[in-house]
C-alpha positions, 0 to 999 in steps of 0.5 A: 511938694517935689521929690527932690524935696521928700527925698532930702527930708527922707535923708535928713530927719532919720539918719541918726536915729536909723543908723544907730538902731540898725547897728544895734540890731545888725542891719546896715544903713542903707537897709535901715533907711529903706523903712522911710520911704516918704512918697506922698502917697503915689497914685493908684492906678485907676484901672486897676480892678480887684473883685472880693469874691464869695464873702458874707457882706456887712455893707452898713448901708442900708440901701446896699443891705447886706448879703449872706454871699456876694462880690465886691468890686474895686475900680481904682481907690473906689467900691465901684459895684457890691452884688451877689456876683460880679465878673471878674475877667482882668481883674485881681481876684482875692478869694472871700470864701469862708470870710466877712467883708466889712467897712474898715473900722475907724479909730476917732482919737487916738495919739499916735505918738505914744505908740512905743510907750505900750502898756508901760502902765497898765494899771495906771488908775488915774489921769495923774498917772497916764500924764506922768507917763506921758506929758510930764517924762517922756513926752518933754525928751522926744526928738523928731524920730520919736515922734517918727516911731510912734506915728508909724507903728500907730500906722501900721498897728492900725492896719494889722488891727483892721482900722483903716482910718485914725484920727491922729491927736497929735498933742505933743507938737514940739516943733515943726521937725516934730510935726514933719515926722509925724505927718510923714510917718502916716503917710508912710505907713500907709494908714488913712489918717487925719493929722490933729495938730496940737501943742505940748502939755508940759516942758521946752518948745518952739511955739511953733504952733498954731502958725505952723498949721498953715506951713503944714496945709502947703507943705502936705495937703495940697489935695483934700483926696489924699490918705492923710489930711490935717486938721487941730487939735485944741481946746475951746479957745476962740483965738486958736478955733479962728485960726483953724477956720481961717485955713479951713480946719476942723478941729478935734477938742478933749473935752469932758466935765462942766468945766470945760463945758462952761468954756465951750458955752460963749463960743457956742453963743457966738455960733463957733460950734459946729459940724467941723467940730469933734469933741472927744470923751463927753464925759460928765456935761450937762444937759445944755452941753448936749444941746449945744451938741444937738443944735450945731452938729458937732461930732463926738467919740467916746472911749469905752476903755480909757474912761474907765481906767483913768477914772475920767467923767463919770467913770464910764463912757458917754455912749448912753447919754450919747444915744439918749440924746439921738447922737451916734458917736464914734469910738476911740482906743485914745492911746496905747500906754494901758491897753491894746489898741484894738477897737474890737475891744473898744466895741465889746466895752461899749456893748456890755457897759450899755448893757449894765448901765440899763440893767442898773438903771431897772435895778434901782427902780427906773421904769423907763431904763434905755433899751439895749443896743444892739451888735450892729448899733455897736458897729455902725459907732465903729464905722460911719460914727467914725467917718462922720467924726473923721469928716469924711462920712462921704467917703468911708464908713459903709461899703457903697459904690462910690465912696472910697475902698477901705475894706477889712476882710475877717477870715471865719473858718479860724478856730475861734470864730468857726462856726461863724453862725452870725456875721455882727455878732463874730465881728463884734463879739467874738473876732480879733487881730488874728482873724483880720485876713485883709485890708484894703485902704483907698484901693491898695491891699495894706494886709494880706493873709494875715500879713502886713504888706511892705512892712520889715518887722526887723528894721521898725523893731530896731527904731522902736529900740532905739527911741524907748532907749533914748526916752528911758535914759533922758528920764532915767526910768529903769524898765520894769516889766513886772512894775505894778505902777511908773514911778514919779518921772521927771 
């Protein structure tokens, strides 16, 4: 894509929304437009060096191991060395004393476009309630700029939480312009992302999908080394999957229960399930489906909070089923319409659910109950497990020389973490967003000393408020910050 095309795109897509929002917030039009800076992710200077010094290192790489105190050297976009002491002459030094250095967290499944609907329906007890708050109501009135706002908010929110990579399950691609806006927001937000483009579930749309994937691939994804990559979001539909494979795209699928399992059977029989497939949720599946996953090398992720929240599958995430079959899944937030975008919470939920299942089986007389998972197992799912789901396990998920420099620094001398008597326990059992000191993605510092860099929160809030105002008005929703459940929307 040429610079002229990018600038034209930037000038055309958001002008109306940003100016209206900025006016309401007292921000000038030119300043509002500054929030949009789509540049296709300008290259990191390969000669630039960063040394993270003196931190406790959790590498998640068995060959590297853990260091009670050590340094991480970043050159350009990659990790070049990990050692107890690395000379820092000529490098940018980040003091990591009293910190934990770890791989960035990976969210394996997030509907990023929904971010401005955060906690709009916190009590939502069923999938129907979720759909009432999304697909069947607000989703039908999303403009391209609303897609931009949702995806941008998700991107910077992920960085704030220490999530360096997110698989964006974009199941509201109502037009080519909606897809463009979603992708450009991910680029602008600075997160590593996999944009999984999919069709809407309700309402009018352009029916440009899946053929539009070829255009998106040509327009935005000329390099396999950029932070944002493309894949398909589709159910187990042979025609769609064939399109994805012709384009060389991986496939993400919402997947649970015996009906979905039956749809997968003929695709598996035709050898159309493989390691380029990622399946979300995976609850209430028959044994034959787990065997398909094993035989094909397909990837799965589980959703500790959403499966419980919306009474999906068996009501508990499929972590134990996966582990019983020798599969180490990724973890995913799924959405923010009921709860937070926090992967620390996903780890804790998974830890306690697995322990509860193990004890419950013992209580019910199981003589061979599952062994309790350890915090390192849980952190593996949130890092390397997610990297497998993203198809990026050769690039991210561990602190390994030669891999991309996606690094999170957690400050352990904060009041809620001090003393940090166990680094793994601190991360999985105690840390939160406020302890995320520094986030580096592909060699770029994206959060530093507790603040997301290059983020104008005032302008972003103005854009969010404008988007919410439009969506609420479109469906006739009158906000009630104390509502137990959303009313029926249309």
